[in-house]
C-alpha positions as CSV (number, residue, x, y, z in Angstrom):
1,X,56.1,-19.8,28.1
2,X,58.4,-18.5,25.4
3,X,57.7,-14.8,24.6
4,X,55.6,-14.5,21.5
5,X,54.6,-18.1,21.5
6,X,51.0,-17.5,21.9
7,X,51.0,-15.0,19.0
8,X,52.8,-17.5,16.8
9,X,50.1,-20.1,17.6
10,X,47.4,-18.2,15.8
11,X,49.4,-16.1,13.3
12,X,48.8,-18.6,10.5
13,X,47.6,-17.1,7.2
14,X,43.8,-17.2,6.8
15,X,41.3,-16.2,4.3
16,X,39.0,-13.3,5.3
17,X,35.3,-14.5,5.5
18,X,34.1,-11.2,4.1
19,X,36.3,-10.1,1.3
20,X,38.3,-13.3,0.6
21,X,41.7,-11.7,1.0
22,X,44.5,-13.7,2.6
23,X,45.8,-12.2,5.9
24,X,47.8,-12.8,9.0
25,X,45.6,-12.7,12.2
26,X,46.7,-10.3,14.9
27,X,44.3,-11.7,17.5
28,X,43.0,-15.2,18.5
29,X,39.9,-16.2,16.6
30,X,40.2,-13.3,14.1
31,X,38.1,-14.0,11.0
32,X,38.4,-10.8,9.0
33,X,41.5,-9.1,7.7
34,X,40.6,-6.0,9.6
35,X,39.4,-5.9,13.2
36,X,35.7,-4.8,13.6
37,X,36.6,-1.6,15.5
38,X,39.7,-0.7,13.6
39,X,38.3,-1.6,10.2
40,X,41.9,-2.5,9.0
41,X,42.3,-3.3,5.3
42,X,39.2,-5.5,4.9
43,X,37.5,-4.2,1.6
44,X,34.0,-5.4,3.0
45,X,34.4,-3.4,6.2
46,X,35.8,-0.3,4.3
47,X,32.9,-0.5,2.0
48,X,30.6,-0.3,4.8
49,X,32.5,2.6,6.1
50,X,32.2,4.3,2.7
51,X,28.5,3.9,2.6
52,X,28.1,5.4,6.0
53,X,30.2,8.3,5.2
54,X,28.2,8.9,1.9
55,X,24.9,8.8,3.8
56,X,26.2,11.3,6.4
57,X,27.6,13.7,3.7
58,X,24.4,13.5,1.5
59,X,21.6,13.3,4.0
60,X,19.2,15.3,1.9
61,X,19.9,13.3,-1.3
62,X,19.5,10.1,0.6
63,X,16.3,11.3,2.3
64,X,14.8,12.3,-1.0
65,X,15.6,9.0,-2.5
66,X,14.0,7.0,0.2
67,X,10.8,9.2,0.0
68,X,10.7,8.6,-3.8
69,X,11.1,4.9,-3.3
70,X,8.3,4.9,-0.7
71,X,6.0,6.9,-3.0
72,X,6.7,4.5,-5.9
73,X,6.1,1.4,-3.7
74,X,2.8,2.9,-2.5
75,X,1.5,4.1,-5.9
76,X,2.8,1.6,-8.4
77,X,1.4,-2.0,-8.0
78,X,3.7,-3.3,-10.7
79,X,6.7,-2.0,-8.8
80,X,5.4,-3.6,-5.5
81,X,5.0,-6.9,-7.2
82,X,8.5,-6.7,-8.7
83,X,9.9,-6.1,-5.2
84,X,7.9,-9.1,-3.7
85,X,9.1,-11.4,-6.5
86,X,12.7,-10.4,-6.0
87,X,12.4,-11.0,-2.3
88,X,10.9,-14.4,-2.8
89,X,13.6,-15.5,-5.3
90,X,16.4,-14.2,-3.1
91,X,15.3,-15.7,0.2
92,X,13.0,-18.6,-0.7
93,X,14.1,-19.6,-4.1
94,X,10.5,-19.6,-5.5
95,X,9.1,-17.9,-8.6
96,X,5.8,-16.0,-8.9
97,X,4.3,-19.0,-10.6
98,X,5.3,-21.3,-7.8
99,X,3.9,-18.8,-5.3
100,X,0.6,-18.7,-7.1
101,X,0.5,-22.5,-7.3
102,X,1.0,-22.8,-3.5
103,X,-1.7,-20.3,-2.9
104,X,-4.1,-22.0,-5.2
105,X,-3.4,-25.4,-3.5
106,X,-4.4,-23.6,-0.1
107,X,-7.7,-22.4,-1.6
108,X,-6.5,-18.8,-2.3
109,X,-5.9,-17.8,1.2
110,X,-3.8,-18.4,4.4
111,X,-3.2,-22.0,5.2
112,X,-4.6,-21.5,8.7
113,X,-7.3,-18.9,8.7
114,X,-8.1,-18.6,5.0
115,X,-7.5,-14.8,4.9
116,X,-6.6,-13.8,1.3
117,X,-4.1,-11.0,2.1
118,X,-1.6,-9.8,4.7
119,X,-1.7,-6.7,6.8
120,X,-1.8,-3.1,5.6
121,X,1.8,-1.9,5.7
122,X,3.8,0.9,4.2
123,X,0.8,2.3,2.3
124,X,-0.2,-0.9,0.6
125,X,-1.7,-4.3,1.3
126,X,0.8,-7.1,1.8
127,X,0.6,-10.4,0.1
128,X,0.7,-13.7,2.1
129,X,4.0,-14.5,3.9
130,X,6.1,-17.5,2.9
131,X,6.3,-19.8,6.0
132,X,9.1,-22.2,6.4
133,X,10.3,-24.7,9.0
134,X,13.2,-23.1,10.9
135,X,14.7,-26.6,11.8
136,X,14.8,-28.2,8.2
137,X,14.6,-24.9,6.2
138,X,11.7,-26.4,4.2
139,X,8.8,-24.4,2.9
140,X,5.6,-25.2,4.7
141,X,3.0,-22.9,3.0
142,X,1.6,-19.3,2.9
143,X,0.3,-17.5,5.9
144,X,-1.3,-14.1,6.7
145,X,0.9,-11.9,8.9
146,X,-1.2,-12.6,12.0
147,X,-0.9,-16.3,11.8
148,X,2.7,-16.2,10.8
149,X,3.6,-13.9,13.7
150,X,1.5,-16.1,16.0
151,X,3.4,-19.3,15.1
152,X,6.6,-17.4,15.8
153,X,5.4,-16.2,19.2
154,X,4.5,-19.8,20.1
155,X,8.1,-20.7,18.8
156,X,6.5,-23.1,16.3
157,X,5.8,-25.6,19.1
158,X,3.0,-27.9,18.6
159,X,2.9,-28.6,22.5
160,X,2.5,-24.9,23.3
161,X,-0.2,-24.4,20.6
162,X,-2.1,-27.4,22.0
163,X,-1.8,-26.1,25.5
164,X,-3.2,-22.7,24.3
165,X,-6.2,-24.5,22.7
166,X,-6.8,-26.3,26.0
167,X,-6.7,-23.0,27.8
168,X,-9.3,-21.4,25.6
169,X,-11.5,-24.6,25.8
170,X,-11.3,-24.6,29.6
171,X,-12.5,-21.0,29.6
172,X,-15.4,-21.9,27.4
173,X,-16.4,-24.6,29.8
174,X,-16.2,-22.2,32.8
175,X,-13.1,-23.9,34.2
176,X,-10.5,-21.1,33.7
177,X,-8.3,-20.1,36.7
178,X,-9.7,-16.5,36.5
179,X,-13.3,-17.7,36.9
180,X,-12.3,-20.1,39.6
181,X,-11.0,-17.2,41.7
182,X,-13.2,-14.2,40.9
183,X,-16.2,-16.0,39.5
184,X,-18.0,-14.4,36.5
185,X,-16.4,-10.8,37.1
186,X,-15.8,-9.3,33.8
187,X,-14.0,-6.2,32.4
188,X,-16.4,-3.3,32.2
189,X,-17.8,-2.2,28.8
190,X,-16.1,1.2,29.2
191,X,-12.7,-0.3,29.8
192,X,-13.1,-2.7,27.0
193,X,-14.1,0.0,24.6
194,X,-11.1,2.1,25.7
195,X,-8.7,-0.7,25.0
196,X,-10.3,-1.4,21.6
197,X,-10.1,2.3,20.7
198,X,-6.5,2.6,21.8
199,X,-5.6,-0.4,19.6
200,X,-7.3,1.1,16.6
201,X,-5.7,4.5,17.1
202,X,-2.3,2.8,17.3
203,X,-3.0,1.0,14.1
204,X,-4.2,4.2,12.4
205,X,-1.0,6.1,13.4
206,X,1.1,3.2,12.0
207,X,-0.7,3.4,8.7
208,X,-0.4,7.1,8.5
209,X,3.3,7.0,9.1
210,X,3.6,4.3,6.5
211,X,1.6,6.2,3.8
212,X,3.3,9.5,4.5
213,X,6.9,9.2,3.2
214,X,7.5,12.8,4.1
215,X,7.7,12.0,7.7
């Protein structure tokens, strides 16, 4: 191999995918005008560094600003609605009117369970989440957080969801694997209450952290 031949092979001028600046790669497959670790001359990477430096040098100012935003989000319904509308327009391309129309077509609640709102988070009730098909990117409808997360946990698989339904139905008929091995042995009331209490305490702690921006 001729010395330097491998370098010449990839040293063709490219356009940085971040800042759009033309540059000569110094490594095979390089897509940015500055290496990720070295930061180089890429304006996008340098901008990230400047932001990090500002946060480090102005910790108190940034902390106070985050707390102010959290208080405003928790106390001002109009501001919350503005943030939600901006998020939907940015990521899903739908307006508030379109969101309301989809919600009305579903009967005013989650398309699966009918629940009208999402979870309590960050000091306020969440609206229904916009659900979309991850394969086609098409919007499917509006779901509460529990149903939306549930579909994600099942990887949006119809087969897995049907299998889960069959699993619950077999238990209702007394044909579950657990009952086949240990009969009708059940969790004690004390253990069940302890698990329920632990779950409620965990939810209360999360709500307290969300409502208290000082923490």
